[in-house]
BAGU-894270 format. One record per residue (C-alpha): x, y, z; residue number from 0. Coordinates in nm, 3 decimals. Layout:
N
{{X Y Z} NUM};
...
END
This chain:
105
{{17.458 8.778 5.306} 0};
{{17.210 8.505 5.387} 1};
{{17.400 8.424 5.708} 2};
{{17.312 8.765 5.854} 3};
{{16.956 8.734 5.728} 4};
{{16.932 8.401 5.913} 5};
{{17.083 8.563 6.221} 6};
{{16.833 8.848 6.224} 7};
{{16.523 8.645 6.146} 8};
{{16.581 8.313 6.321} 9};
{{16.321 8.240 6.588} 10};
{{16.407 8.111 6.933} 11};
{{16.774 8.211 6.955} 12};
{{16.888 7.958 6.695} 13};
{{17.149 8.121 6.476} 14};
{{17.297 7.993 6.152} 15};
{{17.646 8.138 6.157} 16};
{{17.928 7.918 6.034} 17};
{{18.306 7.937 6.087} 18};
{{18.492 8.108 5.801} 19};
{{18.863 8.074 5.883} 20};
{{18.936 8.120 5.513} 21};
{{18.828 8.486 5.546} 22};
{{19.071 8.565 5.828} 23};
{{18.991 8.631 6.192} 24};
{{18.866 8.987 6.132} 25};
{{18.585 8.865 5.903} 26};
{{18.495 8.541 6.085} 27};
{{18.158 8.632 6.234} 28};
{{18.130 8.288 6.397} 29};
{{18.442 8.357 6.604} 30};
{{18.332 8.709 6.700} 31};
{{17.978 8.610 6.800} 32};
{{18.120 8.338 7.027} 33};
{{18.372 8.588 7.165} 34};
{{18.092 8.840 7.231} 35};
{{17.871 8.581 7.402} 36};
{{18.156 8.476 7.631} 37};
{{18.243 8.837 7.709} 38};
{{17.880 8.913 7.800} 39};
{{17.869 8.600 8.013} 40};
{{18.186 8.679 8.209} 41};
{{18.198 9.060 8.213} 42};
{{17.832 9.158 8.237} 43};
{{17.593 8.885 8.341} 44};
{{17.807 8.639 8.536} 45};
{{17.610 8.362 8.366} 46};
{{17.520 8.237 8.019} 47};
{{17.260 8.437 7.829} 48};
{{16.906 8.308 7.864} 49};
{{16.666 8.227 7.583} 50};
{{16.467 8.545 7.649} 51};
{{16.775 8.770 7.620} 52};
{{16.905 8.942 7.309} 53};
{{17.242 8.878 7.147} 54};
{{17.284 9.254 7.096} 55};
{{17.093 9.420 7.379} 56};
{{17.050 9.782 7.479} 57};
{{17.332 9.931 7.685} 58};
{{17.223 10.172 7.960} 59};
{{17.398 10.507 8.008} 60};
{{17.582 10.346 8.301} 61};
{{17.731 10.087 8.063} 62};
{{17.521 9.802 8.201} 63};
{{17.367 9.568 7.943} 64};
{{16.990 9.544 7.947} 65};
{{16.985 9.184 7.823} 66};
{{16.605 9.167 7.786} 67};
{{16.581 9.484 7.575} 68};
{{16.682 9.472 7.206} 69};
{{16.926 9.721 7.059} 70};
{{16.721 9.982 6.873} 71};
{{16.758 10.071 6.507} 72};
{{16.820 10.437 6.602} 73};
{{17.109 10.341 6.831} 74};
{{17.273 10.133 6.559} 75};
{{17.225 10.412 6.303} 76};
{{17.380 10.672 6.538} 77};
{{17.682 10.446 6.591} 78};
{{17.715 10.389 6.217} 79};
{{17.694 10.766 6.154} 80};
{{17.969 10.828 6.409} 81};
{{18.199 10.568 6.251} 82};
{{18.141 10.702 5.899} 83};
{{18.205 11.060 6.013} 84};
{{18.514 10.958 6.210} 85};
{{18.653 10.780 5.905} 86};
{{18.613 11.097 5.701} 87};
{{18.367 10.936 5.459} 88};
{{18.149 11.193 5.286} 89};
{{17.864 10.947 5.217} 90};
{{17.575 10.837 5.432} 91};
{{17.535 10.469 5.507} 92};
{{17.214 10.325 5.641} 93};
{{17.174 10.001 5.830} 94};
{{17.000 9.875 5.516} 95};
{{17.345 9.854 5.353} 96};
{{17.448 9.588 5.605} 97};
{{17.120 9.397 5.616} 98};
{{17.111 9.359 5.239} 99};
{{17.453 9.235 5.137} 100};
{{17.709 9.460 5.304} 101};
{{17.844 9.800 5.221} 102};
{{17.838 9.824 4.844} 103};
{{18.007 10.155 4.771} 104};
END
């Protein structure tokens, strides 16, 4: 998915995510990124995110977002492992599956 590749590699907080209402609300990443940014603004920061802050930051044990610290690969992999296990899937999925075109199996 080139949209996600653009999202992950775009410099300076400029993201190339486009509305996809034809895919339904659940798959419209444009809608969900805007939703997330507004939720962070109102529920966590009390202000809009700054240019030096990450779209998906680290979350402290207290539940407070650390907006200037990026979410680590290990944290994402642990969450993915928990979801796969909870769904009863007997396979292992790596974050590579999502960075390179989505889950394929």
